[in-house]
All heavy atoms as TSV, in Angstrom:
chain	resi	resn	atom	element	x	y	z
A	1	MET	N	N	0.862	-1.155	0.007
A	1	MET	CA	C	-0.018	0.000	0.003
A	1	MET	C	C	0.892	1.241	0.006
A	1	MET	O	O	1.814	1.330	0.798
A	1	MET	CB	C	-0.893	-0.029	1.251
A	1	MET	CG	C	-1.800	1.092	1.290
A	1	MET	SD	S	-3.165	0.895	2.457
A	1	MET	CE	C	-2.437	1.306	4.011
A	2	GLN	N	N	0.623	2.215	-0.873
A	2	GLN	CA	C	1.362	3.415	-1.022
A	2	GLN	C	C	0.704	4.558	-0.219
A	2	GLN	O	O	-0.530	4.610	-0.144
A	2	GLN	CB	C	1.503	3.838	-2.451
A	2	GLN	CG	C	2.399	2.942	-3.249
A	2	GLN	CD	C	2.545	3.530	-4.642
A	2	GLN	OE1	O	1.621	4.073	-5.201
A	2	GLN	NE2	N	3.737	3.317	-5.247
A	3	ALA	N	N	1.546	5.435	0.300
A	3	ALA	CA	C	1.007	6.649	0.965
A	3	ALA	C	C	0.492	7.617	-0.075
A	3	ALA	O	O	0.975	7.658	-1.207
A	3	ALA	CB	C	2.116	7.255	1.805
A	4	ALA	N	N	-0.467	8.391	0.370
A	4	ALA	CA	C	-1.024	9.383	-0.576
A	4	ALA	C	C	0.058	10.438	-0.884
A	4	ALA	O	O	0.878	10.810	0.015
A	4	ALA	CB	C	-2.218	10.076	0.097
A	5	PRO	N	N	0.107	10.951	-2.094
A	5	PRO	CA	C	1.129	11.935	-2.422
A	5	PRO	C	C	0.908	13.246	-1.603
A	5	PRO	O	O	-0.213	13.628	-1.332
A	5	PRO	CB	C	0.922	12.214	-3.867
A	5	PRO	CG	C	-0.415	11.695	-4.241
A	5	PRO	CD	C	-0.743	10.638	-3.182
A	6	VAL	N	N	2.035	13.825	-1.224
A	6	VAL	CA	C	1.940	15.039	-0.449
A	6	VAL	C	C	2.020	16.229	-1.399
A	6	VAL	O	O	2.892	16.313	-2.227
A	6	VAL	CB	C	3.114	15.107	0.596
A	6	VAL	CG1	C	3.083	16.433	1.349
A	6	VAL	CG2	C	3.017	13.908	1.516
A	7	ARG	N	N	1.123	17.167	-1.266
A	7	ARG	CA	C	1.109	18.342	-2.122
A	7	ARG	C	C	1.654	19.505	-1.270
A	7	ARG	O	O	1.071	19.854	-0.230
A	7	ARG	CB	C	-0.268	18.650	-2.621
A	7	ARG	CG	C	-0.810	17.638	-3.547
A	7	ARG	CD	C	-2.146	18.080	-4.087
A	7	ARG	NE	N	-2.664	17.002	-4.955
A	7	ARG	CZ	C	-3.804	17.064	-5.525
A	7	ARG	NH1	N	-4.580	18.070	-5.342
A	7	ARG	NH2	N	-4.206	16.051	-6.327
A	8	ALA	N	N	2.717	20.097	-1.756
A	8	ALA	CA	C	3.310	21.247	-1.071
A	8	ALA	C	C	2.700	22.489	-1.638
A	8	ALA	O	O	2.748	22.774	-2.883
A	8	ALA	CB	C	4.802	21.237	-1.242
A	9	THR	N	N	2.149	23.275	-0.751
A	9	THR	CA	C	1.636	24.594	-1.203
A	9	THR	C	C	2.432	25.657	-0.474
A	9	THR	O	O	2.726	25.554	0.712
A	9	THR	CB	C	0.117	24.758	-0.867
A	9	THR	OG1	O	-0.031	24.566	0.511
A	9	THR	CG2	C	-0.672	23.764	-1.649
A	10	ALA	N	N	2.792	26.667	-1.203
A	10	ALA	CA	C	3.596	27.770	-0.619
A	10	ALA	C	C	2.713	28.572	0.368
A	10	ALA	O	O	1.548	28.863	0.055
A	10	ALA	CB	C	4.129	28.687	-1.700
A	11	ILE	N	N	3.310	28.864	1.481
A	11	ILE	CA	C	2.578	29.701	2.471
A	11	ILE	C	C	2.719	31.166	1.964
A	11	ILE	O	O	3.829	31.588	1.710
A	11	ILE	CB	C	3.201	29.537	3.840
A	11	ILE	CG1	C	3.029	28.111	4.317
A	11	ILE	CG2	C	2.589	30.497	4.831
A	11	ILE	CD1	C	3.744	27.794	5.599
A	12	PRO	N	N	1.616	31.824	1.839
A	12	PRO	CA	C	1.717	33.213	1.337
A	12	PRO	C	C	2.472	34.102	2.291
A	12	PRO	O	O	2.402	33.928	3.511
A	12	PRO	CB	C	0.244	33.664	1.215
A	12	PRO	CG	C	-0.547	32.697	2.055
A	12	PRO	CD	C	0.260	31.460	2.183
A	13	SER	N	N	3.239	35.024	1.747
A	13	SER	CA	C	3.966	35.988	2.599
A	13	SER	C	C	3.013	36.942	3.203
A	13	SER	O	O	1.832	37.047	2.798
A	13	SER	CB	C	5.025	36.675	1.771
A	13	SER	OG	O	4.365	37.608	0.870
A	14	PHE	N	N	3.480	37.681	4.211
A	14	PHE	CA	C	2.656	38.656	4.872
A	14	PHE	C	C	2.219	39.707	3.854
A	14	PHE	O	O	1.049	40.135	3.885
A	14	PHE	CB	C	3.478	39.316	5.990
A	14	PHE	CG	C	2.697	40.306	6.800
A	14	PHE	CD1	C	1.699	39.881	7.635
A	14	PHE	CD2	C	2.927	41.631	6.703
A	14	PHE	CE1	C	0.976	40.765	8.409
A	14	PHE	CE2	C	2.200	42.560	7.417
A	14	PHE	CZ	C	1.218	42.114	8.268
A	15	THR	N	N	3.112	40.108	2.925
A	15	THR	CA	C	2.786	41.114	1.908
A	15	THR	C	C	1.647	40.577	1.029
A	15	THR	O	O	0.720	41.298	0.704
A	15	THR	CB	C	3.982	41.428	1.075
A	15	THR	OG1	O	5.002	41.912	1.931
A	15	THR	CG2	C	3.666	42.487	0.019
A	16	ASP	N	N	1.756	39.322	0.620
A	16	ASP	CA	C	0.702	38.688	-0.214
A	16	ASP	C	C	-0.636	38.675	0.518
A	16	ASP	O	O	-1.681	38.963	-0.075
A	16	ASP	CB	C	1.097	37.290	-0.611
A	16	ASP	CG	C	2.269	37.227	-1.567
A	16	ASP	OD1	O	2.572	38.262	-2.226
A	16	ASP	OD2	O	2.921	36.196	-1.635
A	17	ALA	N	N	-0.617	38.366	1.814
A	17	ALA	CA	C	-1.831	38.363	2.576
A	17	ALA	C	C	-2.439	39.769	2.657
A	17	ALA	O	O	-3.629	39.923	2.527
A	17	ALA	CB	C	-1.564	37.799	3.955
A	18	LEU	N	N	-1.594	40.777	2.901
A	18	LEU	CA	C	-2.129	42.147	2.940
A	18	LEU	C	C	-2.728	42.566	1.601
A	18	LEU	O	O	-3.795	43.224	1.587
A	18	LEU	CB	C	-0.971	43.112	3.336
A	18	LEU	CG	C	-0.628	43.169	4.787
A	18	LEU	CD1	C	0.531	44.121	5.011
A	18	LEU	CD2	C	-1.761	43.526	5.643
A	19	ARG	N	N	-2.060	42.207	0.539
A	19	ARG	CA	C	-2.644	42.538	-0.814
A	19	ARG	C	C	-3.952	41.870	-1.024
A	19	ARG	O	O	-4.834	42.413	-1.655
A	19	ARG	CB	C	-1.613	42.182	-1.866
A	19	ARG	CG	C	-0.449	43.185	-1.952
A	19	ARG	CD	C	0.326	43.055	-3.215
A	19	ARG	NE	N	1.317	44.069	-3.231
A	19	ARG	CZ	C	2.593	43.865	-3.612
A	19	ARG	NH1	N	2.965	42.701	-3.993
A	19	ARG	NH2	N	3.472	44.832	-3.597
A	20	ALA	N	N	-4.104	40.634	-0.570
A	20	ALA	CA	C	-5.338	39.920	-0.765
A	20	ALA	C	C	-6.441	40.616	0.064
A	20	ALA	O	O	-7.588	40.799	-0.449
A	20	ALA	CB	C	-5.199	38.462	-0.280
A	21	VAL	N	N	-6.188	41.008	1.263
A	21	VAL	CA	C	-7.179	41.714	2.068
A	21	VAL	C	C	-7.487	43.071	1.450
A	21	VAL	O	O	-8.647	43.467	1.333
A	21	VAL	CB	C	-6.636	41.889	3.552
A	21	VAL	CG1	C	-7.543	42.844	4.313
A	21	VAL	CG2	C	-6.551	40.583	4.210
A	22	GLU	N	N	-6.468	43.739	0.956
A	22	GLU	CA	C	-6.625	45.049	0.322
A	22	GLU	C	C	-7.541	44.902	-0.880
A	22	GLU	O	O	-8.432	45.734	-1.122
A	22	GLU	CB	C	-5.269	45.576	-0.111
A	22	GLU	CG	C	-5.340	46.929	-0.813
A	22	GLU	CD	C	-3.991	47.308	-1.362
A	22	GLU	OE1	O	-3.363	46.539	-2.115
A	22	GLU	OE2	O	-3.530	48.449	-1.011
A	23	SER	N	N	-7.349	43.850	-1.679
A	23	SER	CA	C	-8.185	43.694	-2.881
A	23	SER	C	C	-9.604	43.414	-2.528
A	23	SER	O	O	-10.536	43.782	-3.279
A	23	SER	CB	C	-7.620	42.594	-3.749
A	23	SER	OG	O	-7.724	41.358	-3.130
A	24	LEU	N	N	-9.872	42.779	-1.424
A	24	LEU	CA	C	-11.223	42.532	-0.953
A	24	LEU	C	C	-11.903	43.791	-0.477
A	24	LEU	O	O	-13.128	43.953	-0.713
A	24	LEU	CB	C	-11.262	41.438	0.110
A	24	LEU	CG	C	-10.921	40.035	-0.313
A	24	LEU	CD1	C	-10.791	39.138	0.947
A	24	LEU	CD2	C	-11.901	39.502	-1.280
A	25	LEU	N	N	-11.162	44.609	0.190
A	25	LEU	CA	C	-11.761	45.804	0.849
A	25	LEU	C	C	-11.863	47.064	-0.036
A	25	LEU	O	O	-12.713	47.911	0.217
A	25	LEU	CB	C	-10.997	46.174	2.144
A	25	LEU	CG	C	-11.011	45.092	3.213
A	25	LEU	CD1	C	-10.099	45.494	4.363
A	25	LEU	CD2	C	-12.371	44.747	3.670
A	26	MET	N	N	-10.968	47.163	-0.969
A	26	MET	CA	C	-10.922	48.418	-1.757
A	26	MET	C	C	-11.213	48.143	-3.262
A	26	MET	O	O	-10.927	47.098	-3.766
A	26	MET	CB	C	-9.495	48.989	-1.648
A	26	MET	CG	C	-9.089	49.484	-0.327
A	26	MET	SD	S	-7.535	50.286	-0.472
A	26	MET	CE	C	-7.022	50.256	1.214
A	27	SER	N	N	-11.691	49.206	-3.888
A	27	SER	CA	C	-11.885	49.120	-5.295
A	27	SER	C	C	-10.513	49.276	-5.957
A	27	SER	O	O	-9.547	49.727	-5.343
A	27	SER	CB	C	-12.820	50.228	-5.779
A	27	SER	OG	O	-12.180	51.503	-5.611
A	28	SER	N	N	-10.457	48.959	-7.227
A	28	SER	CA	C	-9.181	49.021	-7.918
A	28	SER	C	C	-8.621	50.434	-7.949
A	28	SER	O	O	-7.394	50.653	-7.919
A	28	SER	CB	C	-9.290	48.451	-9.306
A	28	SER	OG	O	-10.155	49.237	-10.120
A	29	GLY	N	N	-9.474	51.479	-7.998
A	29	GLY	CA	C	-8.998	52.846	-8.052
A	29	GLY	C	C	-8.336	53.192	-6.749
A	29	GLY	O	O	-7.328	53.920	-6.706
A	30	GLN	N	N	-8.879	52.757	-5.623
A	30	GLN	CA	C	-8.256	53.014	-4.334
A	30	GLN	C	C	-6.899	52.309	-4.226
A	30	GLN	O	O	-5.954	52.867	-3.650
A	30	GLN	CB	C	-9.146	52.615	-3.194
A	30	GLN	CG	C	-10.372	53.519	-3.076
A	30	GLN	CD	C	-11.346	53.012	-2.039
A	30	GLN	OE1	O	-11.575	51.765	-1.934
A	30	GLN	NE2	N	-11.939	53.875	-1.271
A	31	ARG	N	N	-6.855	51.121	-4.699
A	31	ARG	CA	C	-5.557	50.362	-4.655
A	31	ARG	C	C	-4.513	51.087	-5.464
A	31	ARG	O	O	-3.362	51.226	-5.055
A	31	ARG	CB	C	-5.737	48.945	-5.240
A	31	ARG	CG	C	-6.324	47.972	-4.252
A	31	ARG	CD	C	-6.188	46.550	-4.738
A	31	ARG	NE	N	-6.667	46.410	-6.107
A	31	ARG	CZ	C	-7.866	45.868	-6.407
A	31	ARG	NH1	N	-8.644	45.373	-5.437
A	31	ARG	NH2	N	-8.269	45.762	-7.634
A	32	THR	N	N	-4.897	51.562	-6.640
A	32	THR	CA	C	-3.958	52.274	-7.497
A	32	THR	C	C	-3.497	53.548	-6.832
A	32	THR	O	O	-2.327	53.852	-6.797
A	32	THR	CB	C	-4.596	52.597	-8.868
A	32	THR	OG1	O	-5.003	51.357	-9.477
A	32	THR	CG2	C	-3.639	53.347	-9.770
A	33	ALA	N	N	-4.415	54.272	-6.195
A	33	ALA	CA	C	-4.078	55.511	-5.535
A	33	ALA	C	C	-3.091	55.213	-4.365
A	33	ALA	O	O	-2.137	55.975	-4.155
A	33	ALA	CB	C	-5.343	56.221	-5.022
A	34	ARG	N	N	-3.373	54.188	-3.630
A	34	ARG	CA	C	-2.472	53.832	-2.478
A	34	ARG	C	C	-1.110	53.472	-2.964
A	34	ARG	O	O	-0.108	53.889	-2.393
A	34	ARG	CB	C	-3.105	52.702	-1.706
A	34	ARG	CG	C	-2.289	52.318	-0.450
A	34	ARG	CD	C	-2.993	51.274	0.335
A	34	ARG	NE	N	-4.219	51.836	0.862
A	34	ARG	CZ	C	-4.418	52.019	2.139
A	34	ARG	NH1	N	-3.504	51.670	3.046
A	34	ARG	NH2	N	-5.545	52.502	2.618
A	35	ARG	N	N	-1.044	52.701	-4.027
A	35	ARG	CA	C	0.310	52.318	-4.558
A	35	ARG	C	C	1.029	53.528	-5.091
A	35	ARG	O	O	2.243	53.629	-4.944
A	35	ARG	CB	C	0.100	51.230	-5.606
A	35	ARG	CG	C	-0.209	49.847	-4.991
A	35	ARG	CD	C	-0.043	48.710	-5.934
A	35	ARG	NE	N	-0.520	47.514	-5.269
A	35	ARG	CZ	C	-1.591	46.812	-5.610
A	35	ARG	NH1	N	-2.280	47.197	-6.659
A	35	ARG	NH2	N	-1.927	45.780	-4.962
A	36	ASN	N	N	0.302	54.389	-5.806
A	36	ASN	CA	C	0.905	55.590	-6.328
A	36	ASN	C	C	1.449	56.450	-5.158
A	36	ASN	O	O	2.564	57.039	-5.243
A	36	ASN	CB	C	-0.049	56.439	-7.140
A	36	ASN	CG	C	-0.345	55.773	-8.485
A	36	ASN	OD1	O	0.409	54.877	-8.949
A	36	ASN	ND2	N	-1.414	56.210	-9.100
A	37	ALA	N	N	0.681	56.574	-4.105
A	37	ALA	CA	C	1.100	57.374	-2.939
A	37	ALA	C	C	2.381	56.756	-2.327
A	37	ALA	O	O	3.296	57.495	-1.967
A	37	ALA	CB	C	-0.026	57.458	-1.899
A	38	TRP	N	N	2.386	55.450	-2.195
A	38	TRP	CA	C	3.559	54.796	-1.604
A	38	TRP	C	C	4.806	54.999	-2.504
A	38	TRP	O	O	5.888	55.245	-2.006
A	38	TRP	CB	C	3.323	53.334	-1.360
A	38	TRP	CG	C	4.469	52.612	-0.741
A	38	TRP	CD1	C	5.212	51.647	-1.256
A	38	TRP	CD2	C	5.061	52.905	0.559
A	38	TRP	NE1	N	6.227	51.274	-0.388
A	38	TRP	CE2	C	6.117	51.998	0.735
A	38	TRP	CE3	C	4.722	53.783	1.561
A	38	TRP	CZ2	C	6.911	52.004	1.867
A	38	TRP	CZ3	C	5.537	53.796	2.748
A	38	TRP	CH2	C	6.570	52.903	2.841
A	39	ASN	N	N	4.626	54.895	-3.797
A	39	ASN	CA	C	5.722	55.092	-4.716
A	39	ASN	C	C	6.249	56.546	-4.616
A	39	ASN	O	O	7.440	56.781	-4.685
A	39	ASN	CB	C	5.322	54.795	-6.159
A	39	ASN	CG	C	5.180	53.310	-6.420
A	39	ASN	OD1	O	5.789	52.486	-5.699
A	39	ASN	ND2	N	4.410	52.922	-7.392
A	40	SER	N	N	5.348	57.507	-4.405
A	40	SER	CA	C	5.740	58.876	-4.210
A	40	SER	C	C	6.577	59.026	-2.931
A	40	SER	O	O	7.546	59.755	-2.905
A	40	SER	CB	C	4.534	59.812	-4.140
A	40	SER	OG	O	3.867	59.844	-5.344
A	41	VAL	N	N	6.172	58.337	-1.855
A	41	VAL	CA	C	6.896	58.430	-0.585
A	41	VAL	C	C	8.311	57.863	-0.828
A	41	VAL	O	O	9.324	58.446	-0.380
A	41	VAL	CB	C	6.225	57.638	0.493
A	41	VAL	CG1	C	7.127	57.370	1.717
A	41	VAL	CG2	C	4.906	58.305	0.913
A	42	LEU	N	N	8.430	56.755	-1.516
A	42	LEU	CA	C	9.737	56.148	-1.773
A	42	LEU	C	C	10.602	57.078	-2.616
A	42	LEU	O	O	11.805	57.219	-2.387
A	42	LEU	CB	C	9.596	54.774	-2.433
A	42	LEU	CG	C	8.923	53.703	-1.641
A	42	LEU	CD1	C	8.743	52.428	-2.439
A	42	LEU	CD2	C	9.627	53.430	-0.372
A	43	GLU	N	N	10.011	57.678	-3.602
A	43	GLU	CA	C	10.733	58.628	-4.471
A	43	GLU	C	C	11.207	59.843	-3.685
A	43	GLU	O	O	12.327	60.350	-3.865
A	43	GLU	CB	C	9.893	59.026	-5.661
A	43	GLU	CG	C	10.579	59.923	-6.667
A	43	GLU	CD	C	11.763	59.233	-7.353
A	43	GLU	OE1	O	11.818	58.007	-7.365
A	43	GLU	OE2	O	12.639	59.967	-7.870
A	44	ASP	N	N	10.371	60.378	-2.802
A	44	ASP	CA	C	10.729	61.501	-1.957
A	44	ASP	C	C	11.911	61.104	-1.052
A	44	ASP	O	O	12.847	61.973	-0.863
A	44	ASP	CB	C	9.592	61.979	-1.067
A	44	ASP	CG	C	8.519	62.691	-1.904
A	44	ASP	OD1	O	8.769	63.113	-3.040
A	44	ASP	OD2	O	7.385	62.864	-1.344
A	45	ARG	N	N	11.899	59.959	-0.509
A	45	ARG	CA	C	13.016	59.473	0.326
A	45	ARG	C	C	14.331	59.372	-0.470
A	45	ARG	O	O	15.371	59.732	0.010
A	45	ARG	CB	C	12.705	58.142	0.969
A	45	ARG	CG	C	11.633	58.214	2.026
A	45	ARG	CD	C	11.274	56.855	2.559
A	45	ARG	NE	N	10.228	56.923	3.566
A	45	ARG	CZ	C	9.703	55.879	4.128
A	45	ARG	NH1	N	10.076	54.647	3.835
A	45	ARG	NH2	N	8.760	56.045	5.048
A	46	ARG	N	N	14.200	58.888	-1.723
A	46	ARG	CA	C	15.404	58.805	-2.583
A	46	ARG	C	C	16.009	60.154	-2.831
A	46	ARG	O	O	17.191	60.372	-2.777
A	46	ARG	CB	C	15.033	58.037	-3.856
A	46	ARG	CG	C	16.309	57.779	-4.752
A	46	ARG	CD	C	15.897	57.414	-6.171
A	46	ARG	NE	N	15.203	58.491	-6.860
A	46	ARG	CZ	C	15.777	59.538	-7.392
A	46	ARG	NH1	N	17.056	59.729	-7.290
A	46	ARG	NH2	N	15.050	60.452	-8.033
A	47	ARG	N	N	15.060	61.120	-3.170
A	47	ARG	CA	C	15.546	62.488	-3.456
A	47	ARG	C	C	16.193	63.085	-2.219
A	47	ARG	O	O	17.209	63.822	-2.331
A	47	ARG	CB	C	14.395	63.368	-3.954
A	47	ARG	CG	C	14.078	63.087	-5.440
A	47	ARG	CD	C	13.175	64.209	-6.027
A	47	ARG	NE	N	11.886	64.258	-5.370
A	47	ARG	CZ	C	10.772	63.650	-5.729
A	47	ARG	NH1	N	10.835	62.867	-6.791
A	47	ARG	NH2	N	9.691	63.798	-5.099
A	48	ALA	N	N	15.612	62.808	-1.036
A	48	ALA	CA	C	16.227	63.365	0.207
A	48	ALA	C	C	17.640	62.814	0.392
A	48	ALA	O	O	18.555	63.531	0.775
A	48	ALA	CB	C	15.308	63.068	1.366
A	49	ARG	N	N	17.791	61.511	0.182
A	49	ARG	CA	C	19.125	60.937	0.324
A	49	ARG	C	C	20.096	61.560	-0.728
A	49	ARG	O	O	21.252	61.836	-0.381
A	49	ARG	CB	C	19.057	59.426	0.053
A	49	ARG	CG	C	18.561	58.644	1.245
A	49	ARG	CD	C	18.799	57.158	1.108
A	49	ARG	NE	N	18.244	56.596	-0.115
A	49	ARG	CZ	C	17.014	56.112	-0.224
A	49	ARG	NH1	N	16.198	56.079	0.793
A	49	ARG	NH2	N	16.547	55.628	-1.395
A	50	ASP	N	N	19.615	61.803	-1.960
A	50	ASP	CA	C	20.490	62.444	-2.973
A	50	ASP	C	C	20.874	63.823	-2.568
A	50	ASP	O	O	21.994	64.278	-2.759
A	50	ASP	CB	C	19.751	62.460	-4.320
A	50	ASP	CG	C	19.624	61.086	-4.934
A	50	ASP	OD1	O	20.264	60.149	-4.471
A	50	ASP	OD2	O	18.830	60.962	-5.934
A	51	ARG	N	N	19.941	64.613	-1.931
A	51	ARG	CA	C	20.235	65.967	-1.478
A	51	ARG	C	C	21.312	65.904	-0.414
A	51	ARG	O	O	22.217	66.720	-0.418
A	51	ARG	CB	C	18.976	66.644	-0.982
A	51	ARG	CG	C	18.128	67.258	-2.039
A	51	ARG	CD	C	17.062	68.190	-1.496
A	51	ARG	NE	N	16.217	67.629	-0.454
A	51	ARG	CZ	C	15.138	66.898	-0.664
A	51	ARG	NH1	N	14.743	66.665	-1.903
A	51	ARG	NH2	N	14.412	66.410	0.343
A	52	VAL	N	N	21.167	65.027	0.531
A	52	VAL	CA	C	22.147	64.892	1.614
A	52	VAL	C	C	23.493	64.569	1.055
A	52	VAL	O	O	24.524	65.170	1.437
A	52	VAL	CB	C	21.701	63.856	2.670
A	52	VAL	CG1	C	22.792	63.491	3.636
A	52	VAL	CG2	C	20.446	64.320	3.389
A	53	GLU	N	N	23.545	63.633	0.089
A	53	GLU	CA	C	24.859	63.260	-0.487
A	53	GLU	C	C	25.454	64.431	-1.255
A	53	GLU	O	O	26.647	64.682	-1.197
A	53	GLU	CB	C	24.624	62.057	-1.410
A	53	GLU	CG	C	25.893	61.581	-2.084
A	53	GLU	CD	C	26.961	61.112	-1.113
A	53	GLU	OE1	O	26.628	60.666	0.000
A	53	GLU	OE2	O	28.148	61.141	-1.488
A	54	ALA	N	N	24.617	65.164	-2.007
A	54	ALA	CA	C	25.122	66.315	-2.762
A	54	ALA	C	C	25.659	67.417	-1.806
A	54	ALA	O	O	26.738	67.979	-2.050
A	54	ALA	CB	C	24.023	66.916	-3.597
A	55	GLN	N	N	25.001	67.620	-0.692
A	55	GLN	CA	C	25.441	68.595	0.305
A	55	GLN	C	C	26.766	68.124	0.887
A	55	GLN	O	O	27.634	68.934	1.139
A	55	GLN	CB	C	24.400	68.815	1.353
A	55	GLN	CG	C	24.748	69.962	2.292
A	55	GLN	CD	C	24.790	71.264	1.592
A	55	GLN	OE1	O	23.874	71.618	0.859
A	55	GLN	NE2	N	25.866	71.991	1.821
A	56	ARG	N	N	26.886	66.857	1.149
A	56	ARG	CA	C	28.125	66.333	1.730
A	56	ARG	C	C	29.290	66.553	0.769
A	56	ARG	O	O	30.394	66.951	1.193
A	56	ARG	CB	C	27.922	64.803	1.959
A	56	ARG	CG	C	28.771	64.264	3.046
A	56	ARG	CD	C	28.481	62.805	3.359
A	56	ARG	NE	N	27.258	62.692	4.165
A	56	ARG	CZ	C	26.290	61.760	3.961
A	56	ARG	NH1	N	26.455	60.858	3.076
A	56	ARG	NH2	N	25.249	61.726	4.748
A	57	VAL	N	N	29.094	66.366	-0.572
A	57	VAL	CA	C	30.106	66.553	-1.548
A	57	VAL	C	C	30.474	68.072	-1.587
A	57	VAL	O	O	31.623	68.467	-1.627
A	57	VAL	CB	C	29.691	66.050	-2.924
A	57	VAL	CG1	C	30.648	66.499	-4.023
A	57	VAL	CG2	C	29.599	64.529	-2.886
A	58	LEU	N	N	29.463	68.964	-1.613
A	58	LEU	CA	C	29.711	70.366	-1.667
A	58	LEU	C	C	30.449	70.880	-0.463
A	58	LEU	O	O	31.247	71.806	-0.573
A	58	LEU	CB	C	28.374	71.136	-1.840
A	58	LEU	CG	C	27.668	70.939	-3.197
A	58	LEU	CD1	C	26.302	71.606	-3.136
A	58	LEU	CD2	C	28.492	71.534	-4.318
A	59	ASP	N	N	30.157	70.310	0.691
A	59	ASP	CA	C	30.843	70.766	1.949
A	59	ASP	C	C	32.316	70.370	1.963
A	59	ASP	O	O	33.071	70.938	2.728
A	59	ASP	CB	C	30.157	70.153	3.156
A	59	ASP	CG	C	28.761	70.742	3.395
A	59	ASP	OD1	O	28.456	71.852	2.814
A	59	ASP	OD2	O	28.001	70.166	4.121
A	60	GLN	N	N	32.741	69.468	1.069
A	60	GLN	CA	C	34.135	69.083	1.053
A	60	GLN	C	C	34.989	70.126	0.360
A	60	GLN	O	O	36.196	70.117	0.589
A	60	GLN	CB	C	34.311	67.777	0.328
A	60	GLN	CG	C	33.732	66.596	1.054
A	60	GLN	CD	C	33.834	65.291	0.218
A	60	GLN	OE1	O	34.239	65.274	-0.928
A	60	GLN	NE2	N	33.479	64.165	0.813
A	61	PHE	N	N	34.436	71.023	-0.371
A	61	PHE	CA	C	35.172	72.032	-1.130
A	61	PHE	C	C	34.901	73.408	-0.543
A	61	PHE	O	O	33.727	73.740	-0.274
A	61	PHE	CB	C	34.806	71.981	-2.612
A	61	PHE	CG	C	35.143	70.666	-3.230
A	61	PHE	CD1	C	34.078	69.737	-3.460
A	61	PHE	CD2	C	36.415	70.327	-3.625
A	61	PHE	CE1	C	34.396	68.511	-4.045
A	61	PHE	CE2	C	36.703	69.130	-4.185
A	61	PHE	CZ	C	35.679	68.181	-4.392
A	62	PRO	N	N	35.966	74.248	-0.430
A	62	PRO	CA	C	35.703	75.574	0.112
A	62	PRO	C	C	34.971	76.423	-0.951
A	62	PRO	O	O	35.045	76.200	-2.159
A	62	PRO	CB	C	37.148	76.123	0.305
A	62	PRO	CG	C	37.995	75.308	-0.574
A	62	PRO	CD	C	37.352	73.946	-0.683
A	63	ALA	N	N	34.190	77.380	-0.459
A	63	ALA	CA	C	33.445	78.271	-1.351
A	63	ALA	C	C	34.392	79.117	-2.144
A	63	ALA	O	O	35.370	79.699	-1.604
A	63	ALA	CB	C	32.468	79.115	-0.547
A	64	VAL	N	N	34.173	79.280	-3.430
A	64	VAL	CA	C	35.011	80.095	-4.282
A	64	VAL	C	C	34.364	81.481	-4.388
A	64	VAL	O	O	33.187	81.636	-4.758
A	64	VAL	CB	C	35.115	79.481	-5.671
A	64	VAL	CG1	C	35.943	80.399	-6.601
A	64	VAL	CG2	C	35.749	78.083	-5.599
A	65	ARG	N	N	35.136	82.537	-3.960
A	65	ARG	CA	C	34.555	83.877	-3.995
A	65	ARG	C	C	35.377	84.726	-4.930
A	65	ARG	O	O	36.601	84.744	-4.901
A	65	ARG	CB	C	34.573	84.473	-2.629
A	65	ARG	CG	C	33.719	83.612	-1.725
A	65	ARG	CD	C	33.409	84.313	-0.483
A	65	ARG	NE	N	32.517	83.326	0.248
A	65	ARG	CZ	C	32.160	83.462	1.451
A	65	ARG	NH1	N	32.437	84.516	2.116
A	65	ARG	NH2	N	31.396	82.541	2.016
A	66	PRO	N	N	34.759	85.467	-5.820
A	66	PRO	CA	C	35.516	86.334	-6.768
A	66	PRO	C	C	36.150	87.492	-6.114
A	66	PRO	O	O	35.854	87.986	-5.100
A	66	PRO	CB	C	34.449	86.768	-7.788
A	66	PRO	CG	C	33.142	86.465	-7.168
A	66	PRO	CD	C	33.371	85.544	-6.039
């Protein structure tokens, strides 16, 4: 007698679970707006890091005055 085959199913990640709940609770327009807002936050953070790095580079050189 053979044992029944075992089927491995991947356990969804926390992010996948949140997206599933989000899709049930929100319309597609709200999901798009939320994702766009989050992408804007990430882009703002990237620009802030770039500004800090640029200021760090500028601070390494003395100001040139005519």
